N, C-alpha and C positions, 0 to 999 in steps of 0.2 A: 564446312566447319566441323572439326572433330570434337569428341566429348571433352577433352582437356581444355580446348580453346573456349568451348561454351561454359565450362565450369569457371574458368578464369574470368571470363567476362561477367558472369553472374556475381562472383565475389567482388570484383572491382566495382560493379554497379551498386552493390550493397554498401561498400565503403564510401563511395561518393555521395550517395543519397543521405546516409546517416551522418556523415561528417558535415553536411550542409544543413542538417536539421537542427533547429534551436530548441525545440521542445518535444523530445521523443518521450512523452509521458506515458505511452502505452507500456514502457519497459519497467516502470516502477511498481513495487509491491505495496505501496501506500506510504504516505508521509506520517500517518498517525496510527497509534495502537492504544487501546484502552484495556487494562487488566483489572478485574474485580477480585477483591479478597473475600474471605468468608465473613458473613455478618457476625458481629460480636458486640454485646452491650448496646444494641440499637444502632450500630454503625457499620458501614461498609467501607473498606479501604479501596481507593481508586488510584491506580498508577497510570499516568499518561506519558507515553513515549512518542517522540518525534524523530524523524530522520531529516536533519537539516540539508542533506544533499538532494532530497526529492520533494522540495516544497513547490506548490503550485505558484505560478507567476502572480505577483501583486499582493501576496500574503504579507510580505515584509517590505517596508518602504525601502526604496533604492538607496536612500541616504544612510541606512543603518550600517555601521561598521561591520566588516566581515566577521569579526570575532563575536559579535553580539547577535547575529542573525538567528542562530539556533535558539538562544534564550528568548528572543522576542517572539519567534514562531511558537515556542512551547507555551509562553504566557498567553498568546493570542488564541491558539487552538484550545487550550484548557479552559479559558474564559468563555469560549463559544460552545462548550459542551452543555447539553441539556439533560437533566436527570429528572425522572418522574416516577412516582409510585402511588398507586391508588388514586390517580387523578391529581395528585399534589406535586408541585414542582419542588425539587430539593436543591439546596445550594450549599457550597462549602463556605466555612467561616474563615475570616481572616485570622492568621496566626496558626492555622492548622495545615498549611501547605508546607511541604518540605522544600529545601533549596534544590535547584536543578542539579542533577548528577549526570556526568558524562560516562558512557561506557562504550567499549569497542564494538563495532558491528562486524558481522561475518565478512564483509567486503573490505574491511580495513578502515572504514570511516568511523564516525562517532555518532551515537544516538544520545539524545538528552531525555531524561525522564524526571518526573516529579510525582510524589505521592501526597494524597490528602484524604480526608474522611468525609463521608456523607452521613448525616443523621437520617435514618429511615423510620417511618411511622411504625408504631407497635403493631405487630401482626401483618406487616406488609408481605404480600405473596409474590410480587414481581417488581422488577426495576427496569425502566425503559431508558435507553441511552441514545442520544442523537447529537449531531454536530450541525450547527447552523451555517457554518462557512462551507463553501464549495471546494472541499479539500480532496474530493475524489473518493474512491473506495477505501474504507478503513475497517479494521477488524476489532471486535470486542471479544475478549477471552475471560472465562470464569471457571477454570478447573477447580478452584477452591470451593466453589458453590455447587457446580454440576458434576463434579467427579473428574478423575484423570482422563476419561475418554470424552470429555465435554466437546461439543462441536464448536467450530469457529463461527461467530456471528458476524456476517459481513453487512456493513451499512454503507450508505452513500452520504457524503457531506452535503448538507442542504436538502437531504431527502428524508425518507421515513426513518423513524427510530427503530432500534431492535429491542427485543424484550428478553430478559433473563429471569427465570423463575427462582425465587428465593426459598426453595424448599429442598426436598430430597434430591440426591444426585439423579440426573437424567440418564436414560439409557444411551449407550453409544450409538451414533448414527449408523445405519446400515450401509453396506457397500453401494447400494443403489442410490441412497441419499447423498453420499459423498460424491459419487460419479455425477449425479445431476448438478450438485453445487459447482463442481469444477467445470462442467460443460457450460453452464451459464457464465461463469467467470471467463472461460475461454472465448465465448462469443463476444462478451462486452470488451474483452481485451482487444478485439479487432474492430467491432462496431458497437458504440461510436468512438471508442478511445484509441483505436489503432489505425487511423486514416493513413499514417505513414506506411503501414504494411500494405494497404490497398494500393497506394500510389506506387509503391515499389513493384508489385506484381503487374500493375497496369503498365508501368514503364517498360518492364521486360517484354510484355506482350506487344507493345507498340514497336519495340526494337526488332523483334523477331516473332513471326506468326507460326513458325514451325514448332509443333508440339513437343518433339523430341528434345530440341535445344531448350525450349522453355521449361520442360520438366527437369532437366539437368540443372538449370540455373536456379530454379526455385528450391530444389532439393539441396543444392550447395549452400544456399543462403540459410535454409533451415538447420542444416548440420552445423554451420559456422555459428549461427545464433545460439544454438543449444550449448555448444562447447564454450563460447565466451561467457554466456550467462552462468553456466556451472562454475567456471573458473572464478568469476566475480563473487558468487555466493559463498564458495568455500575458501575465499581469501588467497587463491593462487595468484591473482593479479588484482591490483587496486588502482585503476586509472583515475585521473582527475576527472570528476563528473562534468566539469565545465567543457571538456573536450567534446563530449557527445550530447550534452543538454544545453549548452550555451551558458553564459554567466547568468546566475539568478541571484 
């Protein structure tokens, strides 16, 4: 087998595997994002954003009309957020939530977001944010509090909360800290969340035990994966997510 044949077989294998996969959730960047505004008059503005195209299974009832899935998911995830400061649980008051707003995503889809306010105790030094539902990895951002170089606070739905200091802007993370953060994210992208990747490589190995052919196939998949991911992020292509993730 020559190199071109090995590359073609690798790309074909990738296509067949992922076209048959109904839940390729290792590819998503998160269904939820939380943004914190600067504290003012004892309040902090919170903006919750969801990506309706990347919702975990079971979050929205199957009977929900397609046009309402994003709104239902936004309401569900926002209601399951937990905020604490100084050991005291904080809650949003009825009538202080904005209506859901749709905005275009880089991939051509739609994000939905909603803003509301939290009353924080006087003299509060920190704000802890958690999500009780198993939504997967999500990010909390607070540049208005921590400065323009604020780090991204990654949390796990159903896991430990993250903490944002309500004080002076924090120093920008070092290159080493950023590197470590993304190395950890890279590992969790594969294990435990990327079992489809492991099955793909294992399938290639079982089809051919020759290292040269295997290296070409894995490299072909990596290059193709990178190109298609970049094309999706920058809006070059916007395929129907149901094709590669199954109907949700």
